[in-house]
N, C-alpha and C positions, 0 to 999 in steps of 0.2 A: 797533742791538740785530742779535744774533745768534739762529739758530735753529739745533736740528741733533736728532739720535736719540740718546738714551744709549746707549753703546755694552753692547750686550746681544747675547745669541744668538738669543734669540726674544722675539717681541712678546708672550707668554705670563707673562713674569718677574715682573709686578706680581701678578698672580691668586696666583703660586705663594709669593709673600712674604706676601701678605696670607693666606691659607688654612695654610701647610706650613711656613713658616719658622721663626713663632714661635710656641711654645705656647700662650702667651694675649697678647691685644691690648694686656694693661696695662702690656707690656715696652716700648712704644714709649718711655715715659718715662723710665726708666731710662737707655735706648739715648742717647738725645738728650742727658739731661743728663750722661752720660759722654761724649759726645764735649765738652761744653762746656767740663767740667772736664780733660780732655784739653789742649783748646785753650789753658786757661789754665797748665796745667803747662808745657805746651813754650816759653810765653812766659818763664815762671820759668828753666826753664833754657837759653833762649837768652841771656837777662840774664844767669845765672851763667859764661855761656862767652866773655861779652864781644860777641856777635853782636846784643844786642838793646840799645842804651846809653839809651831814651828812660826815661820813667816810667813804673813799673808802675803804679802806683795802686792800686785796690782790686781785686783780682782775684775779686770775686764772681758769681755764677752768679743771673742772676733769671729764675722762673717767673711768667708772669702769665695770667690769664683773661679775656677778652672775651665777655661772653655777649652785647652785642647784637651784637658783628659776628660772635661764632660762633667766634672765635679762641682757639688758645692758644700763647704766646709764650715760647723759651727764650733767654734772651740771654746774651752772656759777653762781656768785653774781653781776649779772649786773641790767639791768633796772629792771627786772621782769615784771609781768602783771597784770591788773585789770580784774575784770569779764568782763567789757566794754571793755577790749584792746584782750581780749583771742576771745570774741564773733564777735570784727574788724578781726583780724587778722589771726584767728586762723580757727572758723567758716566761712567765706567768703573767699574762695578757690580764688586764684589769687590776694587778696587786699596786697599790698608790705607793710608792716610796714617800712622796709629799704627805699624804694622810697619817703613815705611821711614824713618822720624824715628828709632823706637829703634835700629835698625840703624845709622845715622850717629851716635848722641848716648847711643851704648848706656855710655859710662862714666860718662855727668854728667846723665843724662835723670832727671828728676823722674816720678815713678809715672805709666804712660803705662797706659789701661785698654783701649783699643782694640786687635784684632788681625785682624778680617777684613773691615772695610769696608763690612760692610751694615747697620750699625746705623742708621744714617739711614733707609735706607728701608724701618725699621719705621715711620714716621710715616704710612706710606702706607696701613696699617692701618685706620686711622680717620679719616682727611683725604681729604676729596675734592679738595683743591690743596694745596700747601706751596710755598712761598716762604722762598727766603734772600737776608737784605740782609746784605752782610759786605762788612768794611774791614781789609785786610792790613796789618800793624806796619810793611812795608817802606817804605822813602823813597817818595816819588813815584807810591807804587800808588793806583789808583782803585777804588773803591767798585763794587760789583756786586751786582745784584739776580737773581736765578736764580728761576724760576718752572716748576712743573710738575703736572698734574692727575693723576696717575697714571697715565700711559701713554705708552711712552717717546719722547715730543715735549717738549721744553722749551723756554723762552727765557733767553735770558743777557743782561743790556743793562747798561749804565754808569748807577750812579745817584750820591746824595748822602749819605752817611753820617755824622753829628756827630762820631763817635769809632771808634777801633778796636775790633774784635771781631767776633761774629757774631750776627744775631738769625733764631732758625728761627720761622717762623710758618706753623701749622697751622690751615686752616679745617675746622674737625671737620665730618665727612659726617651726616646725620640719622640712622644706625646708631646714633651713638656720642657722643650729644647728655650721657650721662653725665660726658663728659670734661669739659666745661665747667663743671661744678660745682664750687666751691671745695674742700669736704668731701671730695669724691673725689679730687680733686689733691692736696690735703693727704696722704688715707689713702696714695697711693702714694708720694707725696714719703719719707715716714715710714718705709715699709716698705722702698724701695728706697735712699734717699740719706742715710739717716740718717749714717752714718759715712763721707761724703766726703769726701776732701781740702781740697776749696774751699767757700766759704762758699755754702750755697745759700740766695736770697731768696726768698719766696713772700709777698708784701703787707707789711704793718705789724704789729706788734705792736699788742694789743690791751687795754682796760682797763676796767675797770668805774667811769664816774663818773656820778653821781646817779640810779644805779640804772637806766642801760644802757652798752653797752658801745660803745666809742667806739675809734678808731683812733690811735694816736700817730704821731711822726715817726719813730719807730725801727724799721726794719727787721727781718722776723721771720726769723731764720735758725732753719732748721728742722734742720740737721744740725752733730754735733760732729766737726770735723775731725780731732782728736788724741783718739781713742777708746784705753781703756787699752792696749788688745794692741801698737799702734803705738809705745810707749814699753818702756825699758828696765825689767826687774823692780827694778834697784836704783834707779830712781827715782819708784818706786809704793811706798804703805804699806799696811798691811790694810784700812784703811779707803777708799781708792783703788778696790781691787778690789771691795770689798761695796756701794761707789756704784754700780762701773760693771753691776754685777748687777742693781741697781735701774731702773738707766736699759734694760737689756735686758728686764727683766719687771718691770714697776711693782706688780704685785699677788701677788708671790711672796713666801713667808717667805726671810729671809736664808741662805745655802748652809751647806753645811756646812764644804766647804775648796775651795781653787782649785789650777790648774795652769798655769800660764804657760809655755805652745810659745814659741821664741826659735830657729830654725834659721836659717842662712846656707849650709849644705854640708852633702851634696850638693843639696839642694833647699830652697828657701826657703818658709818657713812659720813663721809667728807666730800669735798666738791664746789665749785664754783659755778655761780648762774649769772647770767648777763640778760641783762633788757639788750636787744639791739636796737637800731633805729630803722624801723620799716614802718612803712604808708600802705605799699600795694602789694597785693599778690602774697596771699597768707599761704597758699601752697608751697611757693618755692622757698619760703623760709624754714620748712619743717625739716626734721632730721638733723638738727645742726646741735644738739646735746649727745654727749659720746659717753657711753659709759664703759668702767673701766673696772678691773675686779684687783686690788694691791697693783694697782697702776698698768695691767695688760689691757689692752684696748679689747673692748666684746663686740661693740656693737654701737651704730647710730640710731637705731630705734628703739625709743625707750615710752612706747607708749603706754609699755604694762605698768611703768615706774611712775613715769610723770603724768600727769591728767592733760587730756587731751589739751587743753586750751593753753598749758604752760608749754607743751613741744614748740611754740614759737618762741620759746627763750635760745639761747646759745650757754654752753658751757661744758662743764665736765660735771660727774659723779662718779663717785668710787665706792664701793662696798662688797666686799666679801660675804658678806651676809644677803645680797640678792641670788639666789638660788639659779643654777643655770644647767644644762645639760648636760650631756656628755662631751659634747663637740665644744661648748663654750661660748656658742653660737647663737646659740636662742633662750630666751626667758622662759623662767618654769614659773608656774602660779604658786603662791606661796603668803603666807600671812604678814611677813616680813614686810612683803612686797605692799600691800595695804597700808601698813605703818610708816611705811619711807614717804608712799605718797601723800599720806596725810601729813605728815611732817613737813614734806617740803612744799607743800600749800599752804601749810600755816608759816610758814618762815617766810613764803614771798609776801602774804597778806601783812605779816608784822613789819618786814621791811618795807612795804609800800604806805604803812600808815606812818613809821617812824619818818619816812622823810617827807612825807606832808605835815608832819607836826613839826617837824626842826626848821623846816624851810620851805616853804610854802611858794615864795617866788620861784626857787627853782624846779619845784614840782609843777607849777604853773608852767613854765617855761618848754618844760616838756612833755607836757599833755599831750600836744596832739601827735609825738611818737609814742608814750605811752598808753594811750587809751586803747588802742585795738587789742591788747594783751586784758587790761581790766575788763573791758566791755567782752569778751571772749570769755573770760572767767565768770563776769556776773551772769551772762545768758547759760553757763555750761553749769555751774555748781550753786545748788543753794547757799551751801555754808560760805563760799566764797563771796556771793553777793551779800550776803549778812555783814560781811566784814566791810567790804568795797562800798557799801552805801555811805559809808562815811567821809571815805577821801575820794569817791569819785567826783567828777566835775563836771557841768555843762558852761560850754562857752556861748556867749551870745556873738552878733553882727559887729558889735563894737570892740570886740577881743577880750570882755570883760568875763573873768572865771568865776563859778559861782557853785559850792555844794549843792543838793538837792533841797536841802533844807532851805539854806538862804536863796536860792530861787524861787522858791513858795512864798518866802517872805517876802520877796521885790514885785512878785505879779499878783500878790492875792486880791489886791483892793482893786485893781483896774482890770482883771482879764477874766473875770468869772460872767457868765452869762445869764440870761433870766432863770434859767433853771436852777442856778448855784453851781455849776460846775467849772472848774479851774481850767482855763485854756493857755495851753502854753502854744505859742505861734513858731515855726522854725521854717527854714529856710533850707534846700539843699545846696544848692548855686547862688552864692551871694550877686555874683555880678548877673547873671541870667535873669535872677528874680529880682531887680534888684526895685523895679517899680512898686510889684506888690510890695516888699519890704518897707520903700517908704509913706505909702497909704497906710501900712500899718502903724508906723512909728508916727505919722502925724495924727494918728488917732490916740496915742501917750501909749502904744504898746510897746513890748519888748521882745525881739525876736532872735531865736538860740540859731545857732550855726550848726549843722546835722550833717555833715559831708563825709563823715566816714565810712568803711566797708560795711560797718556791723550796726550805723544807727539807725536803721529803719527797722531791726531785729529790736534793739534796745528800747524804740519807742514804744512795740508792741508789748514789752517786758513791763517798762514803767506805768503804762496804761492800767495793766490789771495791777501794780503794787501801791500806786498813789491812788489815792482816796479821791472820787468825785473830779477826777482829771483826765482830760482829753488832750492829744496831739495834733495840731490841725497846720499842716504846710501852708503858708503864706496864698499862695497861689490856688489854692482849691476853693476857694471861693470868693464873692464881692469882698470887701473889708467890713461891709455891717452885717454879713453872714457870718462872718471868721468868727465871731465872738457877740453873738445875738443877745441884745440888751432889751428889746423890745420887740412888737408883733412889727413887721414891714408893713410899709403902704403897698396898697393893692394896686398893681397894674391896669390904668382904667385903657384899656385898648379892647374892642369888642373882638369874636372869635375870627372874623373875616380881615380885620388889622392884622392880629397875628399871624394868621395865615399867610396873608399876603407879605407882610414883612418878612417872615421865615423863608419864604421862595425868594425873594429879592436876594438876603444875604446868603443864604446854603448857595445859589446858582453862582456866586462869585467868590466862593472859596477855592484857594486853588488846591490843588491834587496833591496830597501827601500821602506818601506809601504807610500802609498799615495804620493808618491815622482816620478817627472818625469825628465828626462834630456833630452836635445837637444845638441846635437856635433855642436860648433862654432870654427870656424879659425878666429885667425888675426895674420897679421904681425906685432910682437911688436919690442922691444929694443932684441938683444940676450942675456941681461943680465935679463931681466922678467922671471918670474917664466914659464917653460915649458909648464904645464896644470895648470887652476886652473876653480874655480866654481864662475860663480857670478850668483845674481837673479834678474829677472825682477822688478824694482822699483813699476810698478803701480802696478803691480799682489800682489806682496808682503805686499805692503801697505793696498790694497782694502782686503784682508784676515784680516791682524790686526785689520783695522778697524770694521772686521766684527763681528770679537771675541770680542768685546766689545758692540756693537751696535745690532747685531742680527737682527731681522725684515728682509726689504728687503734685507741687506747687508748680510744676512746667506747664499746668493746664493753661494757668494764668498767663504766662509768658508767650503762648501763642497766639492770645486774643490782640485785639486791633488796640491801640491806644485811644482812650476816648474821653472828649474834650467838650468844655461847653463854650460856645462864643454867647457870652451877655450883653446883650442889647438893653443897654439905660434908657429907658421911656420918658426919663426927667429932663433928660440933657438935650438943650436948645438943637443941637446938630440933628438928633433923632425926630425931635417934635418936626423942624424944617423939613424931612425927608419924608416924613410921613404925609405932610401938606403939598409938599408939591408931587407926588407920586399920587395922591388922591384926584388933585388938578390936570396931571397929566396923563393919566388912565380913566378917571371917571367915566366919562362918555362911552370907552370902550368895554369900560368891566361892569356897568350897572345893569346893562343889556342880559350882561351873561349871569351876573350875581340873582338877579329878576327869575331870569329862568331856571335857575339851580334852584333856588326859592321854591318856585313853582311845581318842579318835578320829583324834588326831595319828600315834598309836602305829599302828592300821589304816591308816591313809593311807601311813604310810612303809613297812609289811609291802604295801602292795599296789602302792605304787611301786618297790618292790625288786625285785618279780616280774617286772616290764616291763623288766628292767635291760636284758636283751639281744635285746628285741625293736624292731620297728621299729612305727610308729606302725600302719600298717597291718595289723599282727600283732596288734594287741591287740583283745580280744575287746569288743564296743559293750558290751555288759551291764557289764564292767569299767570301762571309760572314765564311762559313765554313775554307777557306784559313786563312784568319784574325785570327779565334780562333786557328787555329793550328800555328800559328807564334808566336800567344801571349803565349800559353803551353810550345812552344820549349825556348822563351825568359824567363818565369818564372823558369823553371829547369834550364838554365842555370845559371841564377843570383842566383839561389838556392847552385848551386856549387860552384859559385864563394864566396857567403857568407861562405859556408861551411868550403873551403880553409882558407879563412881570419880568421874565429874564431877559426880553429886549430891551426895556427899560433900564433894567439893574445895569445891563453890559454897556450901557450907553453914559450911566451916571457913573463920573468919575469919584464923586464923593463917598459911594457904597464900597468899592473897591479900596478907596483911601483908608475908610476906617477900619475895616478890614484888615488892611494891611499894618495899619497903624497898632492892633491888638494883635498881631502875630509877632510885630517886631517886638512889641513888650515882651512878649514871652520866647524871645529868641527861636522860632518857628518860621521866619521868614527866610528864604534861602534862593540861591542859583539865580534864576529866569525872575521868578516871583519878586525878589530885590531889586532887581536893575530896573524892573518894570513900575516899581514904587518909588524910585530915585527919581525917573523919567518924569511921571506922573506928579509926584510933588513940584517938579521945577514948573511945571505946565500950570499948574495950578496957582504958584503963587503970583 
């Protein structure tokens, strides 16, 4: 037996490994199983080149737990190690056997995982003692037993081992007893080793017999050694891709499309990416792409490899050319990463173009699920926009689909305003904005359906991209002003009439939380609605964008919703209301209006006399007179408003007109809706 010190520059290397080298203690199992797979792959390579002429046998990796002994064992029947190799690869930290082997057999090597020579030492994160029992494949070699308790001192002695290969025995420490639970080990093997190229055995297959679970004699293989992405696309059928998706995401709906990546120059990249079905909540769908290196799971955070908008995709990417740090847990920046990212972007765009050209019907049928990916890409990356603008679709309220160019041709004759701008009308809620849509269609206009999560952002982008084009929501103004083809008729009301009608209508508006109304007047067609609600396009769009973006945009999100209650002064009902109000209140309002006019004249004359005077030059008596005039005016206006409000509250037609407008905009709720129904019955 020999003793020695592990070749490190500091006695503190083990605490460093335990605390800082690996981001998560559970990684140790991936590293040890990967080493066992490497040992098996090396033996296959040696057999292929004629350096090993013995019987390969079953090159499986076995993982077993002995809860009573407190041990976790990883066993393989690979190349094993001699005493010299243990000294070289175990006792000298960071001298990677895999690296040396790859260099020697680079033209023949099976996939070798390890690169840093540190994976074995991850075992000390969870163990108070680690033992190696190993028998080299080399003729006349002697089995070796290596033991270490997590400090630089080790023991190495000859032993007897019945077969070729290596057993790593971990004596789990008190802080990590979870790794002696079969369920926990099964979970980790499934997570990290599900697609390793050598069969991983964990116990025996269990079956239900006579009401209880019993073990069979059959090995429980936890991995698929030849996952779909390792095969050539020509060897796979559509059902193979769907089956693999179910293997990755057992509880998910079948995907829309797939993209098979298979590149060997200037970098190695394989994988399969899927377009899943998603319509809402982008964030919950992220981190579904799994990164592998030679079939070893690395991470599901691939933001550095896949462009941000493609992190919505699902699937697998496998590349030995993506540089990892020592613990294989985090990506490192590298030129290859940028090339791979660019290649993936191109492949996605090319695949979508292919589907669009070859089967447009299928593409349209799946557009509602696909568009969130495509729109996200168009908004995120200019190069993707340039490709996507040929196959991105616009959908109208009738369920018809158009490319950007096709839609322009459809509306360019009917939907230009008096300034020559092309107006794209759209709705975000087909049912709630139905009356506005119908008014637009009655005018011969087409209306787009823009009800997706990113549509409000896309609208702003397309306005910048399309020449002399604006997007206008159908409820943002009267139908005559949505696409204004000529100057509108002037409203033939006096200022007093406007002021009185404003008070009448505003006083009867229901109180709606975080909502403000402005009364506006338009002289429209006598057949148009007497009263209706519109919402300013700019402010509404800013609020919708703030709901998605936050940050600087959150300012708009805090502002109340602002609507216009538009009164159509040409409608017979409004004309009758004006006439009836003047008859009912004329005798009461006229003296007030006369007195207001007289006081305002005096106030104006007095203020005009102060025009060229500084404030200190104005006599105090005249300042007091101005204040008194203002007080009298305020009192008169208050009396006027009181009369108008009392009249309005007793006029059921006023509230009925308002409620009809709110109802058309889906803004009549609760008690106000109940009162409307009751009033409607009374008026019938």
